[in-house]
N, CA, C, O and the ligand as a Tripos MOL2 file, in Angstrom:
@<TRIPOS>MOLECULE
protein
  289   287    73     0     0
PROTEIN
NO_CHARGES

@<TRIPOS>ATOM
      1 N         120.3730  -39.4640   63.5970 N.3       1 MET1
      2 CA        119.6970  -39.6010   64.8470 C.3       1 MET1
      3 C         119.0400  -38.3520   65.1330 C.2       1 MET1
      4 O         117.9040  -38.3480   65.6070 O.2       1 MET1
      5 N         119.7520  -37.1530   64.8470 N.am      2 SER2
      6 CA        119.0480  -36.0500   65.2040 C.3       2 SER2
      7 C         118.0280  -35.7210   64.0220 C.2       2 SER2
      8 O         118.4460  -35.0910   63.0510 O.2       2 SER2
      9 N         116.8740  -36.0800   64.0750 N.am      3 SER3
     10 CA        115.8020  -35.5710   63.0960 C.3       3 SER3
     11 C         114.8990  -34.4490   63.8230 C.2       3 SER3
     12 O         114.0540  -34.5430   64.7140 O.2       3 SER3
     13 N         115.3410  -33.4910   63.1900 N.am      4 GLN4
     14 CA        114.5990  -32.0800   63.5790 C.3       4 GLN4
     15 C         113.5980  -32.1740   62.8080 C.2       4 GLN4
     16 O         113.5710  -32.6320   61.6660 O.2       4 GLN4
     17 N         112.5370  -31.6270   63.5870 N.am      5 PRO5
     18 CA        111.1690  -31.2330   62.8650 C.3       5 PRO5
     19 C         111.2320  -30.1590   61.6030 C.2       5 PRO5
     20 O         112.0640  -29.2600   61.4760 O.2       5 PRO5
     21 N         110.3430  -30.4200   60.8660 N.am      6 TYR6
     22 CA        110.4680  -29.5250   59.7380 C.3       6 TYR6
     23 C         109.8560  -27.9600   60.1090 C.2       6 TYR6
     24 O         108.6930  -27.7310   60.4420 O.2       6 TYR6
     25 N         110.7480  -27.1370   59.9900 N.am      7 GLN7
     26 CA        110.7000  -25.7810   60.1850 C.3       7 GLN7
     27 C         109.4700  -25.1390   59.6590 C.2       7 GLN7
     28 O         109.2140  -25.3140   58.4670 O.2       7 GLN7
     29 N         108.6530  -24.3990   60.4070 N.am      8 GLY8
     30 CA        107.4240  -23.8160   59.8280 C.3       8 GLY8
     31 C         106.3820  -24.6830   59.4450 C.2       8 GLY8
     32 O         105.6810  -24.4520   58.4600 O.2       8 GLY8
     33 N         106.2460  -25.6390   60.1470 N.am      9 SER9
     34 CA        104.9150  -26.5980   59.7800 C.3       9 SER9
     35 C         104.0670  -26.6080   60.8780 C.2       9 SER9
     36 O         104.3690  -27.1860   61.9220 O.2       9 SER9
     37 N         102.9640  -25.9710   60.7060 N.am     10 THR10
     38 CA        102.0170  -25.8100   61.9040 C.3      10 THR10
     39 C         100.9670  -27.1990   61.6020 C.2      10 THR10
     40 O         100.6440  -27.9370   62.5330 O.2      10 THR10
     41 N         100.5970  -27.3840   60.4880 N.am     11 SER11
     42 CA         99.7140  -28.5200   60.2850 C.3      11 SER11
     43 C         100.5600  -29.5530   59.5430 C.2      11 SER11
     44 O         100.7520  -29.5540   58.3270 O.2      11 SER11
     45 N         100.9920  -30.3420   60.3350 N.am     12 ALA12
     46 CA        102.2250  -31.4720   59.9290 C.3      12 ALA12
     47 C         101.4110  -32.3770   59.1690 C.2      12 ALA12
     48 O         100.7220  -33.2130   59.7550 O.2      12 ALA12
     49 N         101.4260  -32.2890   57.9110 N.am     13 SER13
     50 CA        100.7790  -33.5080   56.8540 C.3      13 SER13
     51 C         101.8550  -34.1000   55.9050 C.2      13 SER13
     52 O         101.6990  -34.3000   54.7010 O.2      13 SER13
     53 N         102.9780  -34.3500   56.6370 N.am     14 GLN14
     54 CA        103.9770  -34.8750   55.7100 C.3      14 GLN14
     55 C         103.7620  -36.3160   55.4380 C.2      14 GLN14
     56 O         103.4980  -37.1270   56.3270 O.2      14 GLN14
     57 N         103.8840  -36.6140   54.1660 N.am     15 ALA15
     58 CA        104.0480  -37.8260   53.7750 C.3      15 ALA15
     59 C         105.2450  -38.7650   54.3090 C.2      15 ALA15
     60 O         105.1460  -39.8010   54.9680 O.2      15 ALA15
     61 N         106.3860  -38.1240   53.8490 N.am     16 ASN16
     62 CA        107.6030  -38.7410   54.1120 C.3      16 ASN16
     63 C         108.6270  -37.8160   54.9560 C.2      16 ASN16
     64 O         109.4630  -37.0850   54.4240 O.2      16 ASN16
     65 N         108.4530  -37.9480   56.2500 N.am     17 PRO17
     66 CA        109.4780  -37.3700   57.1000 C.3      17 PRO17
     67 C         110.8860  -37.3980   56.9210 C.2      17 PRO17
     68 O         111.6370  -36.4540   57.1680 O.2      17 PRO17
     69 N         111.2460  -38.5960   56.4480 N.am     18 ASN18
     70 CA        112.5570  -38.9130   56.1910 C.3      18 ASN18
     71 C         112.9990  -38.4880   54.7700 C.2      18 ASN18
     72 O         114.2050  -38.3350   54.5750 O.2      18 ASN18
     73 N         112.2270  -38.3090   53.8820 N.am     19 ALA19
     74 CA        112.7800  -38.0140   52.2420 C.3      19 ALA19
     75 C         112.5360  -36.3860   52.4320 C.2      19 ALA19
     76 O         111.4350  -35.8770   52.2250 O.2      19 ALA19
     77 N         113.5930  -35.7030   52.8130 N.am     20 VAL20
     78 CA        113.6380  -34.2600   53.0660 C.3      20 VAL20
     79 C         114.9840  -33.8890   52.0860 C.2      20 VAL20
     80 O         115.7260  -32.9760   52.4490 O.2      20 VAL20
     81 N         115.2240  -34.5240   51.0170 N.am     21 ASP21
     82 CA        116.1790  -34.2320   50.2640 C.3      21 ASP21
     83 C         116.1200  -33.0530   49.3150 C.2      21 ASP21
     84 O         117.0480  -32.6680   48.6040 O.2      21 ASP21
     85 N         114.7470  -32.4630   49.4090 N.am     22 ASN22
     86 CA        114.4570  -31.4950   48.2730 C.3      22 ASN22
     87 C         114.7300  -30.1160   49.0860 C.2      22 ASN22
     88 O         114.4140  -29.1130   48.4450 O.2      22 ASN22
     89 N         115.1500  -29.9340   50.1110 N.am     23 LEU23
     90 CA        115.4820  -28.7550   51.0390 C.3      23 LEU23
     91 C         116.5290  -28.0710   50.3600 C.2      23 LEU23
     92 O         116.5760  -26.8410   50.3960 O.2      23 LEU23
     93 N         117.5050  -28.8510   49.6480 N.am     24 THR24
     94 CA        118.5430  -27.8980   48.9400 C.3      24 THR24
     95 C         118.1620  -27.7360   47.8260 C.2      24 THR24
     96 O         118.9740  -27.0580   47.1960 O.2      24 THR24
     97 N         117.0960  -28.1000   47.1080 N.am     25 THR25
     98 CA        117.2120  -27.6870   45.6910 C.3      25 THR25
     99 C         116.3330  -26.2560   45.8130 C.2      25 THR25
    100 O         115.2570  -26.0150   46.3610 O.2      25 THR25
    101 N         117.2350  -25.4470   45.0860 N.am     26 GLY26
    102 CA        116.9730  -23.9560   45.0670 C.3      26 GLY26
    103 C         115.8480  -23.5440   44.0950 C.2      26 GLY26
    104 O         115.7340  -22.4080   43.6340 O.2      26 GLY26
    105 N         115.0720  -24.5290   43.8430 N.am     27 ARG27
    106 CA        113.8790  -24.0790   42.9950 C.3      27 ARG27
    107 C         112.8040  -23.8370   43.6840 C.2      27 ARG27
    108 O         112.1640  -24.6670   44.3300 O.2      27 ARG27
    109 N         112.5210  -22.4120   43.5360 N.am     28 SER28
    110 CA        111.2570  -21.7410   44.4070 C.3      28 SER28
    111 C         110.2480  -21.0660   43.3500 C.2      28 SER28
    112 O         110.6270  -20.5740   42.2870 O.2      28 SER28
    113 N         109.0180  -21.1060   43.7510 N.am     29 VAL29
    114 CA        107.9350  -20.4210   43.0960 C.3      29 VAL29
    115 C         107.6790  -19.3010   43.8540 C.2      29 VAL29
    116 O         107.6120  -19.5090   45.0660 O.2      29 VAL29
    117 N         107.4830  -17.9430   43.3990 N.am     30 GLU30
    118 CA        107.0570  -16.8170   44.0080 C.3      30 GLU30
    119 C         105.4100  -16.8910   44.0330 C.2      30 GLU30
    120 O         104.6700  -17.3170   43.1460 O.2      30 GLU30
    121 N         105.1040  -16.4090   45.1730 N.am     31 TYR31
    122 CA        103.6600  -16.3710   45.2130 C.3      31 TYR31
    123 C         103.2810  -15.0120   46.0060 C.2      31 TYR31
    124 O         103.9570  -14.4670   46.8790 O.2      31 TYR31
    125 N         102.0790  -14.6150   45.5050 N.am     32 VAL32
    126 CA        101.5560  -13.2790   46.2310 C.3      32 VAL32
    127 C         100.4600  -13.6640   47.2800 C.2      32 VAL32
    128 O          99.4990  -14.3940   47.0360 O.2      32 VAL32
    129 N         100.7220  -13.1070   48.4080 N.am     33 CYS33
    130 CA         99.7020  -13.3330   49.5070 C.3      33 CYS33
    131 C          98.4730  -12.4580   48.8900 C.2      33 CYS33
    132 O          98.4410  -11.4010   48.2600 O.2      33 CYS33
    133 N          97.4740  -13.3660   49.3510 N.am     34 GLY34
    134 CA         96.2440  -12.8390   49.1450 C.3      34 GLY34
    135 C          95.7470  -11.8450   50.0220 C.2      34 GLY34
    136 O          94.8020  -11.1410   49.6670 O.2      34 GLY34
    137 N          96.3090  -11.7060   51.1830 N.am     35 ASP35
    138 CA         95.8480  -10.5890   52.2130 C.3      35 ASP35
    139 C          96.6280   -9.3900   52.3470 C.2      35 ASP35
    140 O          96.0960   -8.2890   52.4890 O.2      35 ASP35
    141 N          98.0040   -9.5840   52.3040 N.am     36 CYS36
    142 CA         98.9040   -8.4620   52.4470 C.3      36 CYS36
    143 C          99.8970   -8.2480   51.3180 C.2      36 CYS36
    144 O         100.9680   -7.6450   51.3890 O.2      36 CYS36
    145 N          99.3050   -8.9020   50.1640 N.am     37 ASP37
    146 CA        100.2550   -8.9120   48.7730 C.3      37 ASP37
    147 C         101.8750   -9.0390   49.0590 C.2      37 ASP37
    148 O         102.6370   -8.4210   48.3170 O.2      37 ASP37
    149 N         102.2530   -9.6170   49.8350 N.am     38 ALA38
    150 CA        103.4890   -9.9080   50.0660 C.3      38 ALA38
    151 C         104.0690  -11.0290   49.1120 C.2      38 ALA38
    152 O         103.3280  -11.9490   48.7640 O.2      38 ALA38
    153 N         105.2260  -10.9740   48.7350 N.am     39 ILE39
    154 CA        105.7870  -11.8890   47.9280 C.3      39 ILE39
    155 C         106.4220  -12.8680   48.6030 C.2      39 ILE39
    156 O         107.3830  -12.6180   49.3310 O.2      39 ILE39
    157 N         105.8640  -14.2890   48.3950 N.am     40 VAL40
    158 CA        106.5750  -15.3980   49.1620 C.3      40 VAL40
    159 C         106.9500  -16.3520   48.3050 C.2      40 VAL40
    160 O         106.1740  -16.9010   47.5240 O.2      40 VAL40
    161 N         108.1180  -16.5890   48.4040 N.am     41 ALA41
    162 CA        108.7210  -17.5990   47.6490 C.3      41 ALA41
    163 C         108.7620  -19.0540   48.4020 C.2      41 ALA41
    164 O         109.1240  -19.1610   49.5740 O.2      41 ALA41
    165 N         108.3810  -20.0720   47.6600 N.am     42 LEU42
    166 CA        107.8580  -21.4050   48.2020 C.3      42 LEU42
    167 C         108.7840  -22.1610   47.4010 C.2      42 LEU42
    168 O         109.0420  -21.8850   46.2300 O.2      42 LEU42
    169 N         109.3280  -23.2130   48.1120 N.am     43 LYS43
    170 CA        109.9000  -24.1560   47.2530 C.3      43 LYS43
    171 C         108.8040  -25.2840   47.4660 C.2      43 LYS43
    172 O         107.7390  -25.2280   48.0810 O.2      43 LYS43
    173 N         109.4790  -26.4670   46.6700 N.am     44 ARG44
    174 CA        108.6240  -27.4460   46.6480 C.3      44 ARG44
    175 C         108.2600  -28.2540   47.8940 C.2      44 ARG44
    176 O         109.2250  -28.4750   48.6250 O.2      44 ARG44
    177 N         107.1100  -28.7350   48.2920 N.am     45 GLY45
    178 CA        106.8040  -29.2830   49.4230 C.3      45 GLY45
    179 C         106.6890  -28.3920   50.6910 C.2      45 GLY45
    180 O         106.3830  -28.8590   51.7880 O.2      45 GLY45
    181 N         106.9940  -26.8850   50.4360 N.am     46 GLU46
    182 CA        106.8130  -26.1490   51.7390 C.3      46 GLU46
    183 C         105.3330  -25.9360   51.7770 C.2      46 GLU46
    184 O         104.6630  -25.9440   50.7450 O.2      46 GLU46
    185 N         104.8480  -25.7550   52.9070 N.am     47 PRO47
    186 CA        103.3750  -25.1950   53.1770 C.3      47 PRO47
    187 C         103.1610  -24.0120   52.4800 C.2      47 PRO47
    188 O         104.0540  -23.1840   52.3010 O.2      47 PRO47
    189 N         101.8280  -23.8710   52.0100 N.am     48 ILE48
    190 CA        101.3900  -22.5160   51.4150 C.3      48 ILE48
    191 C         101.0110  -21.7300   52.5660 C.2      48 ILE48
    192 O          99.9880  -21.9240   53.2230 O.2      48 ILE48
    193 N         101.9440  -20.7620   52.8030 N.am     49 ARG49
    194 CA        101.6390  -19.7140   53.7840 C.3      49 ARG49
    195 C         102.4430  -18.5950   53.6460 C.2      49 ARG49
    196 O         103.5740  -18.7240   53.1760 O.2      49 ARG49
    197 N         101.8990  -17.2080   54.0870 N.am     50 CYS50
    198 CA        102.4200  -16.0910   53.9680 C.3      50 CYS50
    199 C         103.3600  -16.0660   55.2650 C.2      50 CYS50
    200 O         103.0110  -16.3660   56.4070 O.2      50 CYS50
    201 N         104.6130  -15.6490   54.8520 N.am     51 ARG51
    202 CA        105.5620  -15.3240   56.0360 C.3      51 ARG51
    203 C         105.3750  -14.0940   56.6110 C.2      51 ARG51
    204 O         105.9570  -13.8500   57.6680 O.2      51 ARG51
    205 N         104.6280  -13.2360   56.0740 N.am     52 SER52
    206 CA        104.4500  -11.9390   56.7710 C.3      52 SER52
    207 C         103.4930  -11.8300   57.6460 C.2      52 SER52
    208 O         103.6610  -11.2120   58.6970 O.2      52 SER52
    209 N         102.3030  -12.4490   57.3080 N.am     53 CYS53
    210 CA        100.7590  -11.9580   57.8710 C.3      53 CYS53
    211 C         100.3220  -13.5260   58.2050 C.2      53 CYS53
    212 O          99.3980  -13.6760   59.0040 O.2      53 CYS53
    213 N         100.9970  -14.7860   57.5800 N.am     54 GLY54
    214 CA        100.3900  -15.9820   57.9880 C.3      54 GLY54
    215 C          99.0260  -16.4980   57.2250 C.2      54 GLY54
    216 O          98.3450  -17.4810   57.5200 O.2      54 GLY54
    217 N          98.8260  -15.5650   56.1730 N.am     55 HIS55
    218 CA         97.7640  -15.9590   55.3820 C.3      55 HIS55
    219 C          97.9570  -17.2620   54.7120 C.2      55 HIS55
    220 O          99.0880  -17.7160   54.5330 O.2      55 HIS55
    221 N          96.9750  -17.8240   54.3680 N.am     56 ARG56
    222 CA         97.0950  -19.1790   53.6290 C.3      56 ARG56
    223 C          96.6940  -19.2460   52.3310 C.2      56 ARG56
    224 O          96.8240  -20.2960   51.7020 O.2      56 ARG56
    225 N          96.1350  -18.0840   51.7540 N.am     57 VAL57
    226 CA         95.7410  -18.0370   50.4020 C.3      57 VAL57
    227 C          96.7660  -17.4370   49.7570 C.2      57 VAL57
    228 O          96.9470  -16.2410   49.9870 O.2      57 VAL57
    229 N          97.6230  -18.1180   48.8450 N.am     58 LEU58
    230 CA         98.4680  -17.4330   47.7950 C.3      58 LEU58
    231 C          98.1930  -17.5950   46.5800 C.2      58 LEU58
    232 O          97.6320  -18.6060   46.1580 O.2      58 LEU58
    233 N          98.5640  -16.5950   45.8440 N.am     59 TYR59
    234 CA         98.1960  -16.6590   44.2700 C.3      59 TYR59
    235 C          99.5970  -16.8210   43.7080 C.2      59 TYR59
    236 O         100.6760  -16.5760   44.2460 O.2      59 TYR59
    237 N          99.3600  -17.2330   42.6530 N.am     60 LYS60
    238 CA        100.6110  -17.7040   41.7990 C.3      60 LYS60
    239 C         101.0760  -16.4080   41.0950 C.2      60 LYS60
    240 O         100.3070  -15.8500   40.3120 O.2      60 LYS60
    241 N         102.4430  -15.8530   41.3730 N.am     61 GLN61
    242 CA        102.6720  -14.5780   40.8910 C.3      61 GLN61
    243 C         102.9960  -14.7320   39.1360 C.2      61 GLN61
    244 O         103.5700  -15.6460   38.5440 O.2      61 GLN61
    245 N         102.4970  -13.6980   38.7000 N.am     62 ARG62
    246 CA        102.6120  -13.7520   37.2660 C.3      62 ARG62
    247 C         103.9790  -13.3120   36.4820 C.2      62 ARG62
    248 O         104.2910  -12.1760   36.1240 O.2      62 ARG62
    249 N         104.6340  -14.4130   36.3340 N.am     63 THR63
    250 CA        106.1160  -13.8690   35.8070 C.3      63 THR63
    251 C         106.1570  -13.5390   34.3880 C.2      63 THR63
    252 O         105.4950  -14.3100   33.6930 O.2      63 THR63
    253 N         106.5820  -12.8740   33.9540 N.am     64 ASN64
    254 CA        106.8880  -12.2730   32.6370 C.3      64 ASN64
    255 C         107.4110  -13.5430   31.6850 C.2      64 ASN64
    256 O         106.9270  -13.8780   30.6030 O.2      64 ASN64
    257 N         108.5690  -14.1730   32.4120 N.am     65 ARG65
    258 CA        109.3400  -14.9890   31.7180 C.3      65 ARG65
    259 C         109.6940  -16.1760   32.6910 C.2      65 ARG65
    260 O         109.2340  -16.2640   33.8290 O.2      65 ARG65
    261 N         110.5070  -17.0250   32.1550 N.am     66 MET66
    262 CA        111.1550  -18.1740   32.9010 C.3      66 MET66
    263 C         111.7970  -17.5200   34.2810 C.2      66 MET66
    264 O         111.8720  -16.2950   34.3740 O.2      66 MET66
    265 N         112.1910  -18.2620   35.1970 N.am     67 VAL67
    266 CA        112.9220  -17.7260   36.3050 C.3      67 VAL67
    267 C         114.4300  -17.4800   35.8910 C.2      67 VAL67
    268 O         115.2280  -18.4000   35.7150 O.2      67 VAL67
    269 N         114.7040  -16.2560   35.7670 N.am     68 GLN68
    270 CA        116.1560  -15.9200   35.5250 C.3      68 GLN68
    271 C         116.4700  -14.9610   36.5030 C.2      68 GLN68
    272 O         115.6520  -14.2290   37.0590 O.2      68 GLN68
    273 N         117.9140  -14.9960   36.7310 N.am     69 PHE69
    274 CA        118.5420  -14.3110   37.8100 C.3      69 PHE69
    275 C         119.2390  -12.7840   37.3630 C.2      69 PHE69
    276 O         120.4440  -12.5560   37.4730 O.2      69 PHE69
    277 N         118.4170  -11.9780   36.9360 N.am     70 GLU70
    278 CA        119.0580  -10.6830   36.3520 C.3      70 GLU70
    279 C         119.9500  -10.8500   35.2580 C.2      70 GLU70
    280 O         121.0290  -10.2920   35.0580 O.2      70 GLU70
    281 N         119.3300  -11.7220   34.5570 N.am     71 ALA71
    282 CA        120.4050  -11.9580   33.2280 C.3      71 ALA71
    283 C         119.6090  -11.2930   32.0990 C.2      71 ALA71
    284 O         118.7030  -11.8220   31.4550 O.2      71 ALA71
    285 N         120.1740   -9.8340   31.9350 N.am     72 ARG72
    286 CA        119.8070   -9.0610   30.9790 C.3      72 ARG72
    287 C         120.8650   -8.7930   29.8710 C.2      72 ARG72
    288 O         120.5920   -8.0630   28.9190 O.2      72 ARG72
    289 ZN        100.1950  -12.0860   53.8820 Zn       73 ZN73
@<TRIPOS>BOND
     1     1     2 1
     2     2     3 1
     3     3     4 2
     4     3     5 am
     5     5     6 1
     6     6     7 1
     7     7     8 2
     8     7     9 am
     9     9    10 1
    10    10    11 1
    11    11    12 2
    12    11    13 am
    13    13    14 1
    14    14    15 1
    15    15    16 2
    16    15    17 am
    17    17    18 1
    18    18    19 1
    19    19    20 2
    20    19    21 am
    21    21    22 1
    22    22    23 1
    23    23    24 2
    24    23    25 am
    25    25    26 1
    26    26    27 1
    27    27    28 2
    28    27    29 am
    29    29    30 1
    30    30    31 1
    31    31    32 2
    32    31    33 am
    33    33    34 1
    34    34    35 1
    35    35    36 2
    36    35    37 am
    37    37    38 1
    38    38    39 1
    39    39    40 2
    40    39    41 am
    41    41    42 1
    42    42    43 1
    43    43    44 2
    44    43    45 am
    45    45    46 1
    46    46    47 1
    47    47    48 2
    48    47    49 am
    49    49    50 1
    50    50    51 1
    51    51    52 2
    52    51    53 am
    53    53    54 1
    54    54    55 1
    55    55    56 2
    56    55    57 am
    57    57    58 1
    58    58    59 1
    59    59    60 2
    60    59    61 am
    61    61    62 1
    62    62    63 1
    63    63    64 2
    64    63    65 am
    65    65    66 1
    66    66    67 1
    67    67    68 2
    68    67    69 am
    69    69    70 1
    70    70    71 1
    71    71    72 2
    72    71    73 am
    73    73    74 1
    74    74    75 1
    75    75    76 2
    76    75    77 am
    77    77    78 1
    78    78    79 1
    79    79    80 2
    80    79    81 am
    81    81    82 1
    82    82    83 1
    83    83    84 2
    84    83    85 am
    85    85    86 1
    86    86    87 1
    87    87    88 2
    88    87    89 am
    89    89    90 1
    90    90    91 1
    91    91    92 2
    92    91    93 am
    93    93    94 1
    94    94    95 1
    95    95    96 2
    96    95    97 am
    97    97    98 1
    98    98    99 1
    99    99   100 2
   100    99   101 am
   101   101   102 1
   102   102   103 1
   103   103   104 2
   104   103   105 am
   105   105   106 1
   106   106   107 1
   107   107   108 2
   108   107   109 am
   109   109   110 1
   110   110   111 1
   111   111   112 2
   112   111   113 am
   113   113   114 1
   114   114   115 1
   115   115   116 2
   116   115   117 am
   117   117   118 1
   118   118   119 1
   119   119   120 2
   120   119   121 am
   121   121   122 1
   122   122   123 1
   123   123   124 2
   124   123   125 am
   125   125   126 1
   126   126   127 1
   127   127   128 2
   128   127   129 am
   129   129   130 1
   130   130   131 1
   131   131   132 2
   132   131   133 am
   133   133   134 1
   134   134   135 1
   135   135   136 2
   136   135   137 am
   137   137   138 1
   138   138   139 1
   139   139   140 2
   140   139   141 am
   141   141   142 1
   142   142   143 1
   143   143   144 2
   144   143   145 am
   145   145   146 1
   146   146   147 1
   147   147   148 2
   148   147   149 am
   149   149   150 1
   150   150   151 1
   151   151   152 2
   152   151   153 am
   153   153   154 1
   154   154   155 1
   155   155   156 2
   156   155   157 am
   157   157   158 1
   158   158   159 1
   159   159   160 2
   160   159   161 am
   161   161   162 1
   162   162   163 1
   163   163   164 2
   164   163   165 am
   165   165   166 1
   166   166   167 1
   167   167   168 2
   168   167   169 am
   169   169   170 1
   170   170   171 1
   171   171   172 2
   172   171   173 am
   173   173   174 1
   174   174   175 1
   175   175   176 2
   176   175   177 am
   177   177   178 1
   178   178   179 1
   179   179   180 2
   180   179   181 am
   181   181   182 1
   182   182   183 1
   183   183   184 2
   184   183   185 am
   185   185   186 1
   186   186   187 1
   187   187   188 2
   188   187   189 am
   189   189   190 1
   190   190   191 1
   191   191   192 2
   192   191   193 am
   193   193   194 1
   194   194   195 1
   195   195   196 2
   196   195   197 am
   197   197   198 1
   198   198   199 1
   199   199   200 2
   200   199   201 am
   201   201   202 1
   202   202   203 1
   203   203   204 2
   204   203   205 am
   205   205   206 1
   206   206   207 1
   207   207   208 2
   208   207   209 am
   209   209   210 1
   210   210   211 1
   211   211   212 2
   212   211   213 am
   213   213   214 1
   214   214   215 1
   215   215   216 2
   216   215   217 am
   217   217   218 1
   218   218   219 1
   219   219   220 2
   220   219   221 am
   221   221   222 1
   222   222   223 1
   223   223   224 2
   224   223   225 am
   225   225   226 1
   226   226   227 1
   227   227   228 2
   228   227   229 am
   229   229   230 1
   230   230   231 1
   231   231   232 2
   232   231   233 am
   233   233   234 1
   234   234   235 1
   235   235   236 2
   236   235   237 am
   237   237   238 1
   238   238   239 1
   239   239   240 2
   240   239   241 am
   241   241   242 1
   242   242   243 1
   243   243   244 2
   244   243   245 am
   245   245   246 1
   246   246   247 1
   247   247   248 2
   248   247   249 am
   249   249   250 1
   250   250   251 1
   251   251   252 2
   252   251   253 am
   253   253   254 1
   254   254   255 1
   255   255   256 2
   256   255   257 am
   257   257   258 1
   258   258   259 1
   259   259   260 2
   260   259   261 am
   261   261   262 1
   262   262   263 1
   263   263   264 2
   264   263   265 am
   265   265   266 1
   266   266   267 1
   267   267   268 2
   268   267   269 am
   269   269   270 1
   270   270   271 1
   271   271   272 2
   272   271   273 am
   273   273   274 1
   274   274   275 1
   275   275   276 2
   276   275   277 am
   277   277   278 1
   278   278   279 1
   279   279   280 2
   280   279   281 am
   281   281   282 1
   282   282   283 1
   283   283   284 2
   284   283   285 am
   285   285   286 1
   286   286   287 1
   287   287   288 2
@<TRIPOS>SUBSTRUCTURE
     1 MET1         2 RESIDUE 1 A MET
     2 SER2         6 RESIDUE 1 A SER
     3 SER3        10 RESIDUE 1 A SER
     4 GLN4        14 RESIDUE 1 A GLN
     5 PRO5        18 RESIDUE 1 A PRO
     6 TYR6        22 RESIDUE 1 A TYR
     7 GLN7        26 RESIDUE 1 A GLN
     8 GLY8        30 RESIDUE 1 A GLY
     9 SER9        34 RESIDUE 1 A SER
    10 THR10       38 RESIDUE 1 A THR
    11 SER11       42 RESIDUE 1 A SER
    12 ALA12       46 RESIDUE 1 A ALA
    13 SER13       50 RESIDUE 1 A SER
    14 GLN14       54 RESIDUE 1 A GLN
    15 ALA15       58 RESIDUE 1 A ALA
    16 ASN16       62 RESIDUE 1 A ASN
    17 PRO17       66 RESIDUE 1 A PRO
    18 ASN18       70 RESIDUE 1 A ASN
    19 ALA19       74 RESIDUE 1 A ALA
    20 VAL20       78 RESIDUE 1 A VAL
    21 ASP21       82 RESIDUE 1 A ASP
    22 ASN22       86 RESIDUE 1 A ASN
    23 LEU23       90 RESIDUE 1 A LEU
    24 THR24       94 RESIDUE 1 A THR
    25 THR25       98 RESIDUE 1 A THR
    26 GLY26      102 RESIDUE 1 A GLY
    27 ARG27      106 RESIDUE 1 A ARG
    28 SER28      110 RESIDUE 1 A SER
    29 VAL29      114 RESIDUE 1 A VAL
    30 GLU30      118 RESIDUE 1 A GLU
    31 TYR31      122 RESIDUE 1 A TYR
    32 VAL32      126 RESIDUE 1 A VAL
    33 CYS33      130 RESIDUE 1 A CYS
    34 GLY34      134 RESIDUE 1 A GLY
    35 ASP35      138 RESIDUE 1 A ASP
    36 CYS36      142 RESIDUE 1 A CYS
    37 ASP37      146 RESIDUE 1 A ASP
    38 ALA38      150 RESIDUE 1 A ALA
    39 ILE39      154 RESIDUE 1 A ILE
    40 VAL40      158 RESIDUE 1 A VAL
    41 ALA41      162 RESIDUE 1 A ALA
    42 LEU42      166 RESIDUE 1 A LEU
    43 LYS43      170 RESIDUE 1 A LYS
    44 ARG44      174 RESIDUE 1 A ARG
    45 GLY45      178 RESIDUE 1 A GLY
    46 GLU46      182 RESIDUE 1 A GLU
    47 PRO47      186 RESIDUE 1 A PRO
    48 ILE48      190 RESIDUE 1 A ILE
    49 ARG49      194 RESIDUE 1 A ARG
    50 CYS50      198 RESIDUE 1 A CYS
    51 ARG51      202 RESIDUE 1 A ARG
    52 SER52      206 RESIDUE 1 A SER
    53 CYS53      210 RESIDUE 1 A CYS
    54 GLY54      214 RESIDUE 1 A GLY
    55 HIS55      218 RESIDUE 1 A HIS
    56 ARG56      222 RESIDUE 1 A ARG
    57 VAL57      226 RESIDUE 1 A VAL
    58 LEU58      230 RESIDUE 1 A LEU
    59 TYR59      234 RESIDUE 1 A TYR
    60 LYS60      238 RESIDUE 1 A LYS
    61 GLN61      242 RESIDUE 1 A GLN
    62 ARG62      246 RESIDUE 1 A ARG
    63 THR63      250 RESIDUE 1 A THR
    64 ASN64      254 RESIDUE 1 A ASN
    65 ARG65      258 RESIDUE 1 A ARG
    66 MET66      262 RESIDUE 1 A MET
    67 VAL67      266 RESIDUE 1 A VAL
    68 GLN68      270 RESIDUE 1 A GLN
    69 PHE69      274 RESIDUE 1 A PHE
    70 GLU70      278 RESIDUE 1 A GLU
    71 ALA71      282 RESIDUE 1 A ALA
    72 ARG72      286 RESIDUE 1 A ARG
    73 ZN73       289 GROUP 0 **** ****
């Protein structure tokens, strides 16, 4: 019953408001803001937007390898 609105969605263009099961999937892609060069980690389905300055043009960060968590 408690249907909370999606956080951080200014231009709500959601196709499936009820299918929000992807929120817990920790798979995120890092982007680089085209304005302030901040690194923005976005998950699937999240709006492309910088969290620092609100810029909407993000570039995909060039990762040297696959996503690994300090596994060296
Ligand atoms: Zn920015």
